[in-house]
Structures are given as C-alpha cells and as structure tokens.
C-alpha positions in Angstrom: 268.6 14.1 -18.8 267.0 13.3 -15.5 269.3 13.2 -12.4 269.8 9.9 -10.7 267.7 9.2 -7.7 269.8 9.6 -4.7 268.9 9.2 -0.9 269.1 13.0 -0.6 267.2 13.7 -3.7 264.6 11.1 -2.9 264.0 12.5 0.6 264.5 16.2 -0.6 266.9 16.5 2.3 268.2 19.9 1.2 264.8 21.5 1.5 264.0 19.5 4.8 267.0 20.5 6.7 266.4 24.2 5.7 263.0 24.1 7.7 264.5 24.2 11.1 265.1 27.9 11.7 264.9 29.0 15.3 263.9 32.7 15.8 267.2 33.1 17.8 270.2 31.1 16.4 272.0 31.6 19.7 269.2 29.8 21.7 270.2 26.1 22.1 266.8 24.5 23.0 264.7 26.1 20.4 266.1 23.7 17.8 264.8 20.6 19.7 261.4 22.3 20.3 261.0 22.9 16.6 262.2 19.5 15.4 259.9 17.6 17.8 256.9 19.5 16.6 257.6 19.2 12.9 258.0 15.5 13.4 254.7 15.5 15.2 253.1 17.2 12.3 254.8 14.5 9.9 253.3 11.8 12.0 249.8 13.4 11.9 250.2 13.2 8.2 251.0 9.5 8.2 248.0 8.9 10.6 245.6 10.6 8.3 247.0 8.5 5.3 246.5 5.3 7.2 243.1 6.1 8.7 241.8 7.0 5.1 243.4 3.7 3.8 241.6 1.8 6.5 238.2 3.5 5.6 238.8 2.3 2.0 239.6 -1.2 3.1 236.6 -1.5 5.2 234.6 -0.3 2.2 236.1 -3.2 0.3 235.2 -5.6 3.1 238.8 -6.4 3.8 238.8 -6.7 7.6 242.2 -8.5 7.5 244.1 -5.7 5.9 242.1 -3.0 8.0 243.3 -4.7 11.1 246.8 -4.7 9.9 246.6 -0.9 9.1 245.2 -0.1 12.5 248.1 -1.9 14.1 250.4 0.4 12.1 248.5 3.4 13.4 248.7 2.1 17.0 252.5 1.7 16.5 252.7 5.3 15.3 250.8 6.6 18.3 253.2 4.7 20.6 256.2 6.4 18.8 254.4 9.8 19.3 253.9 9.1 23.0 257.5 8.2 23.5 258.6 11.4 21.8 257.2 13.3 24.8 260.0 11.8 26.8 262.4 13.8 24.6 260.5 17.0 25.0 260.4 16.5 28.8 264.2 16.7 28.8 263.7 20.4 28.5 263.3 22.0 31.7 260.8 24.9 32.5 263.7 27.4 32.6 265.1 26.3 29.4 261.7 26.5 27.6 261.2 30.0 29.1 264.5 31.2 27.2 262.6 31.2 24.0 258.8 30.9 25.0 258.0 34.6 24.4 259.5 34.2 20.8 256.6 31.8 19.9 254.3 34.9 20.0 250.8 33.9 19.0 251.9 30.3 17.8 250.3 27.3 19.6 249.7 23.8 19.3 246.1 24.4 19.4 246.5 25.7 15.9 247.5 22.2 14.5 245.0 21.7 11.7 246.4 18.3 11.0 245.5 17.2 14.6 242.0 18.7 14.1 241.8 16.7 10.8 242.8 13.5 12.6 240.0 14.1 15.1 237.5 14.8 12.5 238.5 11.6 10.6 237.9 9.4 13.7 234.6 11.1 14.5 235.1 14.0 16.7 233.6 16.7 14.4 233.6 20.3 15.4 232.5 22.9 13.0 233.7 25.8 15.1 237.2 24.6 14.8 237.1 25.1 10.9 236.4 28.8 11.4 239.8 29.3 13.3 241.6 29.0 9.9 241.8 31.5 7.1 239.5 31.3 4.1 241.1 29.6 1.2 244.1 28.4 3.4 245.3 24.8 3.0 244.2 24.1 6.5 240.7 25.5 6.0 240.0 23.5 2.9 241.3 20.3 4.5 239.2 20.7 7.4 236.3 21.6 5.4 236.7 18.4 3.5 237.1 16.3 6.5 234.0 17.8 8.2 231.9 16.8 5.1 233.4 13.4 5.0 232.3 10.1 6.6 234.6 9.0 9.7 236.4 5.9 10.4 233.5 5.0 12.7 231.0 5.5 9.8 233.1 3.3 7.6 233.1 0.5 10.3 229.3 0.7 10.7 228.9 0.4 7.0 231.2 -2.7 7.0 229.1 -4.3 9.8 225.8 -3.6 7.7 227.3 -5.3 4.7 228.5 -8.2 6.9 224.7 -8.8 7.6 224.4 -6.9 11.2 221.2 -5.0 11.8 222.8 -1.7 12.0 220.1 0.9 12.6 219.3 3.2 9.6 219.7 6.3 11.7 223.3 5.4 12.5 224.1 4.6 8.8 222.5 7.8 7.5 223.6 10.1 10.2 224.7 13.7 9.7 228.5 13.1 9.3 229.2 16.7 10.0 228.2 16.0 13.7 230.4 14.2 16.3 229.8 10.6 16.9 227.6 10.0 19.7 226.7 7.0 21.9 223.7 4.9 20.5 222.0 2.2 22.5 220.8 0.6 19.2 224.4 0.3 18.0 225.6 -0.9 21.2 223.1 -3.9 20.7 224.7 -4.6 17.4 228.3 -4.5 18.9 227.2 -7.0 21.6 226.0 -9.3 18.8 229.5 -8.9 17.0 231.4 -9.8 20.1 229.4 -12.8 20.7 229.2 -14.1 17.2 232.3 -13.3 15.3 235.8 -13.6 16.5 237.2 -11.7 13.3 234.8 -8.7 13.7 235.2 -8.5 17.5 239.0 -8.3 16.9 238.4 -5.5 14.6 236.4 -3.8 17.3 239.3 -4.4 19.7 241.7 -2.7 17.4 239.3 0.4 17.3 239.4 0.3 21.2 243.2 0.2 21.2 243.1 3.1 18.8 240.8 5.1 21.1 243.0 4.3 24.1 246.0 5.3 22.2 244.5 8.8 21.5 243.5 9.1 24.9 247.1 8.1 26.2 248.7 10.7 23.9 246.3 13.4 25.3 247.0 12.5 28.9 250.8 12.4 28.4 250.6 15.7 26.4 248.6 17.3 29.3 251.3 16.0 31.9 254.2 17.3 29.7 252.6 20.9 29.5 252.0 20.8 33.3 255.5 19.8 34.0 256.8 22.4 31.6 254.5 25.6 32.3 252.4 24.5 35.2 248.9 26.3 35.3 250.2 29.3 33.1 248.0 30.2 30.1 249.3 28.6 26.9 250.9 30.6 24.0 248.6 32.0 21.3 246.1 32.9 24.1 245.1 29.3 24.7 244.0 28.1 28.2 247.1 25.8 28.5 246.7 22.7 30.5 243.3 23.7 31.7 241.8 23.4 28.3 243.9 20.1 27.6 242.6 18.6 30.7 239.0 19.1 29.5 239.8 16.9 26.5 240.6 13.9 28.6 238.3 10.8 29.0 236.3 11.6 26.0 236.4 8.4 23.8 236.0 8.9 20.0 234.1 5.4 19.8 231.8 5.8 22.8 229.7 2.7 22.0 232.7 0.4 22.2 233.2 1.6 25.9 229.6 1.6 26.9 229.3 -2.2 26.1 232.3 -3.4 28.3 230.1 -4.1 31.3 227.6 -6.0 29.3 229.9 -8.6 27.7 
C-alpha cells in the first residue's frame, strides 16, 4: 500500500535537510554559506528548465507563452540578485573562520551556471574539460555544447515569421559562442519597426541579458567586499577573473542596434 502524499514526502524534506553539513559543526556562519549556495544551484536548475521550455515554445511559434516564460526567468534572476544581500551580512572576518575548509571548492566549478551560459549562447568548449569524464556535470555540458541555444531558437522563430534571417545565422556551428552579426542586426531593426509583438519579445531578451549582467556585477562586488583582491578558492583568480566577465552581453546584436532605432 502506497504511503499518503504529505508535504514532507512530496518535497523529500528528510533528504533535503540532511544536505546542509558544515565541515565544522561549531562554526556558526558556514551553515548560511552552504544554504545560500545550495539555493543558487536550485535556482540554476529552474532557470535551465524554463529556458529549455522557452526554446520549445519558440519552436511552436507561441510568442505569447515564450514571453511569459521569460518574465518568470527574469523574476528568478531578481531573487538571485537579492540573495546576495543575505550573503553580504557575512563579514570578511566571519568568512575567514571557515574559508580554509573549502579547500579546492570554488563557485568557478558550478557546472549548472556553465550550462546556463551555454543555453543562452555563451559556449566555451574548454569549460567542459574541467569536469571528469562520465560525470553528470560533464555529460550535461557536452549535451549543452552540442545543442542550439535560446538565441538560435529565437532566430529560427523569426525566420518562420517571415523575416529574412541570413542562412549563415540559421546554420551556424552551435558549439561556438554567439557573436554579433551585422546581417542579423538589419533583421532586428526590421522587427522593431514592423512588429509590436516580436519587438516585445526582443525586449524580454534584452531584459534577460541585463539581468545576467546585473547578477555578475553584484556577484563581483560581493566577492570584493568579502575577500578584496585575494585569489579565490580552488586556485581561481577571484574578483579579477569575475571582473573580466562583466559587460559581455550574451545577445550582442540586440545591444548593437540600440543607437539605430
């Protein structure tokens, strides 16, 4: 006889609440650090789920529901940014009480964030090689590297709507990062001038791009506030590396056309 579905069983709370295990049970602030980062990984999972859904909706020509899905993604991003406020309640000296116990662990190793970058269009084959052969992370990133991105799904949608999207953009090598294309920019200008619905879809993609950039900026400032210019854990370059990722849009064509509209 099957057990009744309860709140705890449905959410698997017993298993979930066993996953927060500080390396030193006597260290107060390590619990917050673990919970915040586990929650981030859950939000990354939701974002990937929603971006994949948005791609399917665009493939079906359902611009309305695709926009609705993008609004959900944007709301999740705002929550992720606001969570940094909680992490910033941890002072540098409080973080130092357990930082050494992180050993080689680093946020640089978040495969789900890499997967999100891949799904949006920022592909990087070298990133795949940082994860062990046969691991869940490696298999997920290999799949994402070989798959079309949200930007590819959007261009295919525009093509089916009758816009003259260039063949080289439609048939591009999806294992490479999305790059600015003057020919695609001409199409986008036509979209803005000719279709309120599709230009709104463009604007939601701009919102998404801006949201990712906001998250990156706030993340950099949180790291600088906590450890300054020190190297990051796991041998990463810390805030120096994070700063190098700023101001790099995932949808460059949508930014390039702003001064021409």
